[in-house]
N, C-alpha and C positions, 0 to 999 in steps of 0.2 A: 675197382670199376673198369672194365674190355668198351673197347668201341665193339659193338657188333655190326658185323660189313655186309654181313647178309640182310640184318633189317634195313641196314644205310640203301642197300644196292634194289631191293623190293620198293622203299620209300621214292627214292630217286625216279624208276620204273611207271609207280604208279602215274606221278606227275604225266606221263605218258597215256595212262589209259585212261585218265578223267580229260586229258587235253580231246584224244581222239571222240571220247561222248562228246566234252563241254563244246566245241568247236565243231560239231559236226553238223552241217546247214540244216537238219530238222531238228537241230538245238541252236546252240546261240550263233553257229560260224557263219549262216548269210547276216546275220546283223552284224554281227564285228565285222565282216570283209565290206559292209557297205562304210558302218562310222570311219574305216581306213583306209577308204577309196580304194579298196586291192578288187581285182579280177580274176578268174581263173585263169587266164591268160599269164596274166603277170606272174602268178603264182607258180605257176609250170616253170619258169623262168629262173626259182632259187637254187640254189645249189642243196639240194636236202641232205646229201653226204655230210656234208658242211653242218648245215639246218640242224638236223637232228644230232648229231656227232655234240657238236657244242652247248645244243640244248641238254643233253645226257650229263655231259659233266657238269656244268652248272646245275642241274638239278640232284648230280652227286653232292657237291658243293654243299645246297641249300640245306639238307637230306641232312648230312654229317652237322649241321651246327643247328637242322631242329630236334640233336639230342640234347643240346643247352635249355633249349626253351621246354621240354616238354617232360625230360627226368629231374628228378629233385635233385636225385641223388649226385650229379654233377655241381653242386651247389657246397655242398659238403667236401667234393674230391677239392675242389676249385678253394675252398677255404685254406688246404692242406698244403696247396701251390701245386696242384697235379699229379704231385707222384708219392701213392699211395706206399710206395718201400721207405720214404724216409719219414711215414706218420707217426705220432702217436699211438698207445695201444687203445685209448679212448676211440681211435675215426676206427682202429679193424671191432672194437665192441661196438659200438653205435650202427657200421654197416653191417654187422651181424645180426642186430636185429630190426634194421630198417632199409637194409639193401633190395628190399623188393616192396617196400611202402607205395602208394600211387602207381604201380607199376600198371598198368594195364591201359587197353585199349581205349576202354569208353575215357578213362583220364585223359590219355592222349591226345585223342579226338578234342578232348575238351578245350589242350591245353593248346592246341592247331588253330582252332574254331579262334579262340581269343587272341591268338598271335598274327591269325590273318586280318581280324577284322582292327587290332589297333595296330598290325602292321604295314601288311600290302595294302589294306583300303588308305590307310592316308597316303603313302608313299604313289599309290597308283593317281590318285586321284590331284595328287598336288601335282606331276607330271603332267597330266591331262588337263589341269587349267592352265597352266605355263605354253602346254601346244595347241592351246583352245578345241580340245575333242570334246565330246559331249557326254552330257551325264548316262546314256544307253553306254557309248565304250568304258568309260568308268566303270560300271555297273557288269559288263559282262567282262573286264577285263580282271577285276578286282574279286569280283565272284569266286573266278576261276581259281585267283589264288587262295580263296579263302577255302575254298573245298581241296584245294590239293593242299593247301598247309595242316587240315583236318583232317586229312588219308594219313597226309604222310606224319603227324602226330600219334595218332593209334598204332603206325607201325612201328614208327621209332618205341613208344613207349610199351607199349604192347608183347614185343619178341624181345620174349628175353632168350 
């Protein structure tokens, strides 16, 4: 099983597309800005190269890990220690039969959605509780991650 770096790159870039839509002032951007106390003036003071550059690096890392959450064959690869050149013939026979099992955009989206609901939402909500943020903030921020993980999961799992 090989890494599909083109799918990982596309998934990382998808987080920007979702973000540009999600955080648009006509969607949830104004709500989010109000909830965190952000103003247009303050936003313009940020170092956009640093913000978007690091965001891309983090999105790439995140997309890289989405493979493990959405592609079942990574479990089989893990069972042999991650090096398929050292696997018994039974592993190769299994992968011949099941290499593309559940490798669809729909299945990846499902696993991405479930991962978003059961990973991103609790993480964002826990931080928000301690930061004393509103539930609006939780739903806007966690909602973004649930959508991103759904889209990333679809791309990662379905792109062969």
